[in-house]
C-alpha positions as CSV (number, residue, x, y, z in Angstrom):
1,M,-11.3,-13.7,12.0
2,T,-14.6,-12.0,11.1
3,D,-15.7,-11.0,7.6
4,L,-16.7,-7.4,7.5
5,T,-17.9,-5.1,4.8
6,T,-15.4,-2.5,5.9
7,P,-12.6,-2.7,8.5
8,T,-13.3,-1.0,11.9
9,Q,-9.7,0.2,11.9
10,M,-7.6,0.0,8.8
11,R,-4.1,-1.5,8.9
12,I,-1.8,0.0,6.3
13,L,1.6,-1.4,5.6
14,F,4.2,1.0,4.2
15,I,7.2,-0.3,2.2
16,D,9.8,2.5,2.1
17,D,13.5,3.0,2.9
18,S,12.9,6.5,4.1
19,P,11.2,6.7,7.5
20,D,10.7,10.4,6.9
21,D,8.8,9.9,3.7
22,A,6.7,7.2,5.3
23,L,5.9,9.5,8.2
24,L,4.8,12.3,5.8
25,L,2.5,9.8,4.0
26,Q,1.1,8.6,7.4
27,F,0.6,12.1,8.5
28,A,-1.4,12.9,5.3
29,C,-3.6,9.9,6.1
30,S,-4.1,10.9,9.8
31,E,-4.8,14.5,8.9
32,S,-7.5,13.4,6.5
33,G,-9.2,11.5,9.3
34,L,-8.2,8.0,8.1
35,D,-8.2,5.9,11.3
36,A,-5.4,3.4,10.7
37,E,-2.6,1.5,12.3
38,Y,0.7,1.8,10.3
39,K,3.8,-0.3,10.0
40,L,6.9,0.4,8.0
41,V,9.1,-2.3,6.4
42,D,12.1,-1.8,4.0
43,S,13.2,-5.2,2.8
44,A,11.8,-8.4,1.3
45,D,12.5,-10.3,4.6
46,A,10.7,-7.6,6.6
47,L,7.8,-7.7,4.1
48,N,7.5,-11.5,4.3
49,E,7.4,-11.3,8.1
50,A,4.8,-8.5,8.1
51,L,2.6,-10.5,5.8
52,H,1.9,-12.9,8.6
53,E,-0.4,-10.1,9.9
54,T,-3.6,-8.7,8.3
55,W,-3.3,-5.6,6.2
56,H,-6.1,-3.6,4.4
57,A,-3.8,-1.8,2.0
58,I,-0.1,-1.6,1.1
59,V,1.7,1.6,0.1
60,S,5.1,1.0,-1.5
61,D,7.9,3.3,-2.5
62,F,8.9,2.7,-6.2
63,R,12.6,2.5,-5.8
64,M,14.7,1.5,-2.8
65,P,18.3,0.2,-2.5
66,G,18.0,-3.6,-3.1
67,F,14.2,-3.6,-3.1
68,G,11.3,-1.7,-4.6
69,A,7.7,-1.8,-5.7
70,E,8.1,-4.5,-8.4
71,P,9.6,-7.2,-6.2
72,A,7.3,-6.2,-3.3
73,L,4.3,-6.5,-5.6
74,Q,5.3,-10.0,-6.8
75,I,5.6,-11.1,-3.1
76,I,2.2,-9.6,-2.3
77,R,0.4,-11.0,-5.3
78,Q,1.6,-14.5,-4.6
79,R,-0.2,-14.3,-1.3
80,D,-3.2,-12.1,-2.0
81,E,-4.6,-10.9,-5.3
82,R,-7.1,-8.4,-3.8
83,I,-5.2,-6.3,-1.2
84,P,-4.9,-2.8,-2.6
85,F,-1.3,-2.1,-3.6
86,I,-0.5,1.6,-4.1
87,V,2.9,2.7,-5.4
88,V,4.3,6.1,-4.6
89,S,7.4,7.7,-6.1
90,H,9.3,11.0,-6.3
91,A,9.6,10.4,-10.0
92,I,8.3,7.6,-12.2
93,N,7.8,7.5,-16.0
94,T,4.8,6.3,-18.0
95,E,6.5,3.1,-19.1
96,E,7.3,2.2,-15.4
97,T,3.8,3.1,-14.3
98,E,2.2,0.9,-17.0
99,K,4.4,-2.0,-16.1
100,L,3.4,-1.8,-12.4
101,L,-0.3,-1.5,-13.3
102,A,0.1,-4.6,-15.6
103,L,1.7,-6.5,-12.8
104,G,-1.2,-5.8,-10.5
105,A,-0.6,-2.5,-8.8
106,D,-3.9,-0.6,-8.1
107,E,-2.6,2.9,-8.3
108,V,0.7,4.8,-8.9
109,L,1.1,8.2,-7.4
110,E,3.8,10.9,-7.2
111,K,4.8,11.4,-3.6
112,S,4.1,15.1,-4.1
113,A,0.4,14.1,-4.5
114,R,0.4,12.7,-0.9
115,P,-2.8,14.7,0.1
116,S,-4.7,12.5,-2.3
117,L,-3.3,9.3,-0.8
118,P,-6.0,8.9,1.9
119,L,-8.8,9.1,-0.7
120,V,-7.0,6.6,-3.0
121,I,-6.6,4.2,0.0
122,K,-10.2,4.5,1.0
123,K,-11.4,4.1,-2.6
124,R,-9.3,1.0,-3.2
125,I,-10.2,-0.6,0.1
126,A,-13.9,0.0,-0.6
127,S,-13.5,-1.6,-4.0
128,A,-11.7,-4.6,-2.6
129,Y,-14.4,-5.1,0.0
130,A,-17.2,-4.8,-2.6
131,A,-15.6,-7.5,-4.6
132,T,-14.9,-9.9,-1.7
133,P,-15.1,-9.3,2.0
134,L,-11.7,-9.0,3.6
135,H,-10.9,-10.2,7.1
136,N,-10.3,-7.8,10.0
């Protein structure tokens, strides 16, 4: 692996039980010119398997049957404190948002704000790279 100041092609892991929602988010990223490879997982087991690969950012749905952003965040933070973790939700209240941010989420967005997702991803990856070079 080579240390880089920015990745040549970003790899973004989506955690969502709705392939349609994930596709809409991926489409927003692609339409903005974000050159990325995407993968979708929807369970703790699939997430643990995917974490054997390198990811530059993780975008997680807030609520899913039997899984969600909070347990996903705990799994991620046990392995990597710096990888950007962005939570998206159709509806989330202030208390839930504050809890996720306190647990280490980098951003919490409404799914309706998907046009802003690519900018948030780029900003969070740039911030993570500025702090410590990631591996590509």
